N, C-alpha and C positions, 0 to 999 in steps of 0.2 A: 618644569620639578628642576632642583641646584646636583651639575654633575656630582657625581662623587671622583676627587683626585685621586684618590687612589683605585680605584675599579678597573678593569678589563673585561670586553667582551669579546668572543669572539665569533665570527660569521664566516661561511666558506659554504664550499658544495657536495652536493651528496655524494655518496658511495662511488656512484655514476663516474666522477670527474675527477677520481682522488685519481692517484701512478696505480696503474697496474699490476708492477712489476714489486718481488718484496722486497726490492734491493730499493728501490725510489721510495716503497711504506714507509723505511727504515731510516735513510735519510731526511722523506721528511716529519719524521715523530723525532727525530732526534735533531734535530732545528724548532721543531716546537716545543722542547724539551728546553733548549737552553737561550729561545726565548719569553719560556714559560719564567724559570729562572730569574731571567736578567730583570722584562719586571718585580719578579718580588725582593729583588734588591735592589731596585727602584724605587717602593714603601708600596709598591701594589700587593692590597691582604685578601681584594674580594673578584672573584671570576664567575662571569654567567653565559653562560651557553641557554645554546636554541634549544637546544632537548633532541632533533633532531640524527637519523642516524646519517655513518660518513662524519664532514669536517668536528661539528660538532661532538659528535661524540666522542671520537680522537683525541678531541682537547679536553674533555672533562674525565675521560680516563689520566691523561697523563697530568691532570692536576693531582686528586684521585690521589694517586703515586708520591703527589708531588710532601701534601700533604701529608704522608707518611714522616716525608726528611726534615728532622728534626736539628741542627745546629747546635750543640751547646754553646758554641762560644758566641751565635748573632742568630737565639731563637725566631721565629717569624711563625704567630700562627693563622689561616690566608681559611680563605672562607668560597665553598663551591656552591652555583646557585640553579640552578636550573626553572626557566618559564619557556613555562609547553603552551604554544595559541592555544588547544581544548584538552579536556580530560578526556583518553581512550583515543590520541593521534597515532600510534602508535601498532592500532589493530588490524592494517591493512597491510604492516609489512611484510619482508622477504619477515622467516623464523627465525634467524640468527642475526636482522638487527631490533629485534621485537627484546630477545635475549638481550643482547650488552645496554637496548636502553632498559631495562625491570633490574639487571645486576648493578649499573652504574649508580640510576637511584637516592639506594640505601649513601650511598660517600656523597649524599649531597646536603650541606648547611641546612639548604634551605631550598622547599619547591612551589613556584611561585606557574598557578594556573589561572588562564588567564579568562576560558570562557568554558563554557560546561558543554558544548555542541560547537562544533567548525560553526563558519559563518563567515561569509566571502570580505578576507583581506586580516584575516587573523595571525598570519602569518606574519606580512606587515605591522600590525599590532605589538606583536614581539619581540621583530624584529629593535623600532620603534624604544619599544617600554626598555629595554635593554640598553640602548645607545644611550637614551635619554638621561640613564644613571652612572654614566662612566667618561673615561678623558680617556682612553687608548682604545684600539682595538688591537688583534691580531686576524689578519683572514689571512684568506687561499683563496682566491682572486683571478680565476683568468682574466680579465675584460668578456666574459661574453655579456650575454643579458640572463633577466632571472629574476630572483631574490635575496644575493649576494648585491650581483647589481646594486641592486637598489638599496640592500645595507650601505654596503658601502660611500653609497653616493648619501644619503642620507647620513651617516659619519662626518665625511670627510661636509657638506654641507652644515653641521655642529663644532668644528672646531675639533674632533676627538686625533689623538696622536693615530696613524693609523700605521701597521706596519704588516704587508704582503707578503708573506715566506712564500706563497705564489713565482715573486722575483727570482724569491736567492737559491 
């Protein structure tokens, strides 16, 4: 798969590992908005997100809002693409997370569902799918193990330019 120079993917933790105060969460959102704006100014026009609660949906919400900001002096059209590992992935989530998920999907230009049902390895498959189509990544990675560690490692091995906003 040829990397797309103008595409970026997101990877980060679920809600439980995100900042737990309103002030810290607002700082994270502001930093994310700044990084997305910077990416757009540098030619990124396609954003992939893994469609999971937590950092993924936070990123998607900001990109969806940013899509509505059109600068008449320098208009940029951007696309938001959800990549879901399987149908009905949100069925066991908390109600609030499910609502955010289903409220976000209509703002996507495309929703790609990789599998009909859950199967072992489907989350890694989703993460590889996104990384394989991008040249850049914005992540929120605390250095621990898990899916974000796998995805950031895969992105590094595949030469993506990575911005970790956990460190900033």
